[in-house]
C-alpha positions as CSV (number, residue, x, y, z in Angstrom):
1,M,-16.8,-5.1,-24.1
2,T,-14.9,-5.9,-20.8
3,E,-12.4,-3.4,-19.3
4,T,-9.0,-5.3,-18.5
5,P,-7.6,-5.5,-15.2
6,E,-5.0,-3.3,-16.5
7,E,-7.7,-0.5,-17.4
8,L,-9.7,-1.4,-14.0
9,Y,-6.9,-0.7,-11.7
10,E,-6.0,2.6,-13.8
11,Q,-9.7,3.6,-13.5
12,G,-9.6,2.4,-9.7
13,L,-6.1,4.5,-9.1
14,E,-8.1,7.5,-10.9
15,R,-10.9,7.7,-8.6
16,Y,-8.7,7.4,-5.5
17,K,-6.4,10.6,-6.9
18,N,-10.5,12.0,-7.2
19,G,-10.7,11.6,-3.5
20,E,-13.3,8.2,-3.6
21,E,-13.4,6.6,-0.3
22,P,-11.2,3.6,0.3
23,Q,-14.4,1.9,1.2
24,S,-15.7,1.7,-2.0
25,L,-13.1,1.4,-3.7
26,I,-11.9,-2.3,-2.0
27,P,-14.7,-4.1,-4.3
28,L,-12.7,-2.7,-7.1
29,F,-9.5,-3.7,-6.5
30,K,-10.8,-7.5,-4.9
31,E,-12.0,-8.2,-8.5
32,I,-8.8,-6.8,-10.6
33,T,-6.4,-8.9,-8.0
34,N,-8.7,-12.1,-8.6
35,R,-8.3,-11.4,-12.5
36,A,-4.9,-10.4,-12.3
37,P,-3.4,-12.5,-9.0
38,K,-0.1,-11.9,-10.3
39,N,-0.4,-7.9,-10.6
40,S,1.7,-6.9,-7.5
41,N,0.1,-3.3,-7.7
42,S,-3.2,-4.2,-7.4
43,W,-2.4,-6.1,-4.1
44,I,-0.3,-3.6,-2.7
45,S,-2.6,-0.8,-3.4
46,L,-5.6,-3.0,-1.9
47,S,-3.5,-3.5,1.1
48,W,-3.4,0.1,1.3
49,L,-7.3,0.3,0.9
50,Y,-7.3,-2.1,4.0
51,L,-5.3,-0.2,5.9
52,L,-7.2,3.0,5.3
53,E,-10.2,1.5,6.8
54,K,-8.4,-0.7,9.8
55,K,-8.5,-3.8,8.4
56,P,-5.1,-4.8,9.2
57,N,-5.3,-8.3,9.0
58,S,-6.6,-8.1,5.0
59,A,-4.0,-5.4,4.6
60,Y,-1.5,-7.9,6.0
61,E,-2.6,-10.4,3.7
62,A,-2.9,-8.4,0.8
63,A,0.5,-6.9,1.2
64,K,2.4,-10.4,1.6
65,K,0.9,-11.4,-1.8
66,G,2.4,-8.0,-3.4
67,V,5.7,-8.1,-1.8
68,K,5.8,-11.8,-2.8
69,L,5.1,-10.5,-6.4
70,N,7.8,-7.6,-6.3
71,P,10.1,-7.7,-3.5
72,D,11.4,-4.5,-4.9
73,D,8.4,-2.0,-4.7
74,P,8.9,0.2,-1.8
75,Q,4.8,0.8,-0.8
76,G,4.5,-3.1,-0.9
77,R,6.6,-3.4,1.8
78,I,6.0,0.0,4.0
79,N,2.3,-1.5,3.8
80,L,3.4,-4.9,4.5
81,A,5.1,-2.9,7.9
82,L,2.4,-1.0,8.7
83,A,0.1,-3.8,8.5
84,M,2.3,-5.9,11.0
85,L,2.7,-2.9,13.1
86,E,-1.1,-3.5,13.6
87,I,-1.5,-6.5,14.2
88,G,1.6,-7.0,16.5
89,E,3.7,-9.3,14.0
90,K,6.8,-9.4,14.4
91,G,10.2,-9.0,11.8
92,I,9.1,-5.3,10.7
93,R,12.9,-3.8,10.9
94,P,13.7,-5.1,7.4
95,H,11.0,-4.5,5.3
96,V,11.3,-0.9,6.6
97,E,15.2,-1.2,5.9
98,R,14.6,-2.5,2.7
99,A,12.2,0.4,1.6
100,Q,14.5,3.0,3.1
101,Q,17.2,1.8,0.6
102,M,15.1,1.6,-2.5
103,I,13.7,5.2,-1.7
104,M,17.2,6.9,-0.8
105,A,18.1,5.7,-4.4
106,D,15.7,6.7,-6.2
107,S,14.2,10.1,-6.0
108,D,11.2,9.4,-7.9
109,W,10.3,6.8,-5.3
110,L,11.2,9.3,-2.6
111,E,8.9,11.5,-3.8
112,E,6.0,8.7,-4.1
113,I,6.2,7.7,-0.9
114,K,6.4,11.2,0.4
115,G,3.0,11.6,-1.1
116,N,1.2,8.6,-0.3
117,I,2.6,9.0,3.6
118,K,0.8,12.9,3.4
119,D,-2.0,11.5,1.4
120,G,-2.8,8.7,4.3
121,S,-2.2,11.2,7.2
122,K,-5.3,13.1,5.6
123,R,-7.5,10.3,4.6
124,R,-6.8,8.5,7.9
125,S,-5.7,11.9,10.5
126,D,-5.4,9.5,13.5
127,W,-2.7,6.8,12.5
128,P,0.1,5.9,14.7
129,S,1.5,3.4,12.9
130,L,2.1,5.8,10.0
131,T,3.8,8.2,11.9
132,R,6.1,5.7,13.5
133,V,7.2,4.2,9.8
134,K,7.3,7.5,8.7
135,S,9.5,8.4,11.4
136,W,11.5,5.4,11.1
137,L,12.2,5.9,6.7
138,F,12.9,9.5,7.0
139,D,14.5,10.7,10.7
């Protein structure tokens, strides 16, 4: 029996949480976005994996799709801001400010974003863009 995109997403997320390398998860998340192109979470996750693999152009395209599908997901906005920083795109501030508003209004989002930033710092130790966005969000 073929797994649904939602089941594949949950499996991919679990594999990521268990420490699997982003490079090996990118094909899975690409398949999920192909099978469920209107699922913002899969685009946002794919953009994060691309960012971890230092593929900012691909991350930018995936994050743009995720934010377009769900403009109220702070992680999508953060991923988009990170990709924009890394490719030298202008217009970052509105995304960071919107993400900041959302995470300050919702403690669950706040904890999730803090956890994601911590995870990103561990998986990609020298990541100046992440340090910068973290400072904009929390300092």
